[in-house]
N, C-alpha and C positions, 0 to 999 in steps of 0.2 A: 649079347654083344655083337654076334655076327649079323643079326637082323639090323642093328643100328648102323653098322658099317655098310651093309648092302643098301640100306635106305639112303645113307649119305652119298654113296657112289651113284645111285640112281638119281638123286637130286642134283649132284654135280653134272651128270650126263644130260639131264633135262635142261639145266641152266646153260650149259655149253651149246647144246643143240639150238635152244631158243636164241641165244645171242648170235650164233652163226647165221641162222635163218633171218634174223631181224636186221642184219647189216644191209644197208641201202645200196643197191647196185649203182646208184648215181654217184656214190662216194668213190667209186673206183676211178682211177686216173688212167684214161686211155688217150693216146695221141691220135689225132686225125691225119697224121702224115707219117711217112716212113723216111728214115735217113740212115745211111750206112757210114760208119766211122772207119778210119784206117786202123790197122792192127794195134798201134801204140796209143790209141785214144780210149778213154773211158767216159761213158755217158750215163746220165740218170734222168728219169722222169720225175717231175716235181708236183704238178698241179694241173687243173683243167683251165686255169687262166692265170694271168701274170706270167712269171717265168715258168713255162711248162716243161722245158727240157734244157739241160746243159751238158756240155762235154768238154774235156780238156785232154791235151796231149800229156802222156806220162813223162816223167823226167828220164832223160837219157843217161845222165851222169850226176855226180854230186855237185858239179859246178853249173849244171843246167838249172838256172833259177827262174828265168823269165820265159814262161811258156806261151802256148797258144791255146785259145779256148773259144767256145761258141755258146750262145744262149739263144733260146727261141722264146719269144714273148707272144702271148695271145690275149687279145681284147675282144671278148664276146659281146653279142647283142648290140651291134652297131647298125641298126636297121636303116638309118638315113645316110649311110656312107657307101662309097665304092673305093676301089684302089686309089684313085687320084685324090679324093678328099682325105682318106685315111693317111696317105703318104704326106700330103701337104701339112697336116697338123703335126705329125711326128717330126718331119724335117724341120719345121719351124722351131720346135723345142730343141732339137739337136744343135742347130746352127745359131740359136739365140744366145749371145754371150751372157745375158742376164739369167738364163736358165741353166746353161752348160758352161761352167767356168773353164772347162778343159778343151773346148773346141778351138782348133787352129784354122783348118781350111777344108773345103770340099775338093776332093781329088777327081771324082768321077760321079756322074749321075746318068743312068741309062735304063731304058725299058728292055726287058728280056723275057723269054719264055723258056721254062725248064720243064720237060716232061708234061706238057699241056697246061701248066700253071703259069699265068702271067705274073711277072715280078717287076718291081722297080729296084734297081741296084744303086746304092749310095755308098761311096767310099770316102771316108773322111780321115783327116789326121787330127789326133787329139792327144793332149798331154795328160795321161792318167796317173794318179798317185800310186806309188809302189813302195811297200815297206821293205827295208833292208836291215841287216844286222847292225850297221853302224849309224843309220839315220832312222828317225821315226818313219818318215816317208820321203821319197823323192818323186819328181814327175818324170815319167818316161814317155817319149813320143811313141804313140801307138797308131797303127793303121787299123781302122775298123771298117769292115765290109759288111754292109747291112742289105739284106734282101727283104723287101716288103711284098706281101701278097694279101689278098682279100678273098675269102670264101665263106659262103653261107652266113652272111652277116657278122663275120668275125674278121678282125684285122690281125695280121701276124707280122712279125719281123724277126729275122735271124741275124744275130750280130756275131761276126767272126773277128777275133781280136788277135793281133800279133805285134811284136816290136817293129818299128818302122824299118830298121836295118835288116830284118829278116823277111820282109814282105815278099820279095821276089822269090825267095826260097820256099815260102809257105803258101804262096798263091796257088800253085798246082794242087796242093793238099786241099785247100778250101774249095777249089773248082771241082775236085773229085767228090768231095762231100756233097756239094750242091748238085752235081750231075746225078747223084743217087736219090735225090729228093723225089718223093711221090706223095701227092695229097690223096688220101684213101677214100674219101666220100665223094 
């Protein structure tokens, strides 16, 4: 009986070891940038493409229902693109009323450099759906600040979203997050 238990334990150990060593290193999600969040924000890494990272401000009270958040998108393997062409395609989708039912207006469009990375900043006003306890959804006016950049044949954009009435209060927080940005490679 002890021999059978020992053999089962040895078999379990072998299977565990083989499965751990067979894990593909490429399956690991590693960000190619670093970003620092304020103390009351929580972030999480998601994937190597699409939405790769998201973060949101934690609730400050029970009545604090409409928060701020950010998402980082990555589109890899864009060999025939640069920052200008990548930005033009995404901007067209954002500002096209047939594609984006919620777009209201462009507030600002500007080239900028943050920690040696070139960006194009696009700030828009959009009416995004928001579920409430009394209505299925309502549209709230949101200000979305997007930073586009292009590195190593990959296009990225960071979207920072807040309520339009809180934009000037939240802008220094978003600016602080972006000032911490560093592309790693």
